[in-house]
C-alpha positions as CSV (number, residue, x, y, z in Angstrom):
1,M,9.0,21.5,8.2
2,N,7.2,21.3,4.9
3,E,3.4,21.0,4.4
4,E,3.4,17.2,4.0
5,K,5.4,16.7,7.2
6,K,3.1,19.0,9.1
7,K,0.1,17.0,7.9
8,A,1.8,13.8,8.8
9,V,2.6,15.0,12.3
10,A,-1.0,16.2,12.7
11,A,-2.3,12.8,11.6
12,L,0.0,11.0,14.0
13,K,-1.0,13.2,16.9
14,T,-4.6,12.5,16.2
15,C,-3.8,8.8,16.0
16,R,-2.0,9.0,19.3
17,G,-5.2,10.4,20.9
18,Q,-7.2,7.7,19.3
19,I,-4.9,5.0,20.6
20,D,-5.3,6.3,24.1
21,G,-9.0,6.2,23.6
22,I,-8.8,2.6,22.3
23,V,-6.8,1.5,25.4
24,N,-9.5,3.1,27.6
25,M,-12.2,1.3,25.6
26,I,-10.5,-2.0,26.1
27,E,-10.0,-1.4,29.8
28,E,-13.6,-0.4,30.2
29,G,-14.8,-3.6,28.5
30,R,-16.5,-1.8,25.6
31,Y,-18.0,-3.7,22.7
32,C,-15.4,-5.4,20.5
33,I,-16.8,-4.2,17.2
34,D,-16.6,-0.6,18.4
35,I,-13.0,-1.1,19.5
36,S,-12.2,-2.7,16.1
37,N,-13.7,0.2,14.2
38,Q,-11.5,2.6,16.2
39,L,-8.5,0.5,15.5
40,L,-9.2,0.7,11.8
41,A,-9.5,4.5,12.0
42,A,-6.1,4.7,13.8
43,E,-4.6,2.4,11.1
44,A,-6.0,4.7,8.4
45,L,-4.3,7.7,10.1
46,V,-0.9,5.9,10.2
47,R,-1.3,5.0,6.5
48,R,-2.1,8.6,5.6
49,A,1.0,9.8,7.5
50,N,3.1,7.3,5.7
51,K,1.8,8.4,2.3
52,L,2.5,12.0,3.1
53,I,6.1,11.2,4.2
54,L,6.7,9.1,1.1
55,A,5.3,11.8,-1.2
56,Q,7.6,14.3,0.4
57,H,10.5,11.9,0.0
58,M,9.8,11.5,-3.7
59,Q,9.5,15.2,-4.2
60,T,12.8,16.0,-2.4
61,C,15.3,13.3,-1.8
62,V,14.4,11.2,-4.9
63,M,14.2,14.2,-7.2
64,E,17.7,15.4,-6.0
65,A,19.1,11.9,-6.5
66,M,18.0,11.8,-10.1
67,E,21.0,14.0,-11.0
68,N,23.5,11.4,-9.8
69,D,23.5,7.9,-11.2
70,E,24.8,6.2,-8.1
71,A,22.4,8.1,-5.8
72,K,19.6,7.4,-8.2
73,E,20.1,3.7,-8.0
74,V,20.1,3.8,-4.1
75,K,16.9,5.8,-4.0
76,L,15.2,3.6,-6.5
77,K,16.1,0.5,-4.5
78,E,14.8,2.2,-1.3
79,I,11.5,3.0,-3.0
80,T,11.2,-0.6,-4.4
81,D,11.9,-2.0,-0.9
82,I,9.4,0.2,0.8
83,L,6.7,-0.6,-1.8
84,S,7.4,-4.3,-1.3
85,K,6.7,-3.8,2.4
86,L,3.6,-1.7,1.8
87,L,2.1,-4.2,-0.7
88,A,2.9,-7.3,1.3
């Protein structure tokens, strides 16, 4: 596993712990703004993990595909599609 994937896994594990904490906060009837702030922090970790995974994909899979015209078109479409989802 490369460094980007290790960092993504670490961020997601942290997020998993945060989600468990958020569930407990809701069950305990904690203040809504505090819950919302924790939700935003969890979302940020998921976004960070996604950026790391996409950066790794660009550095490996997409770079390799640039040597093959057919594969290049497929990878560029994948990137275009994922960017459309991210920016929606």
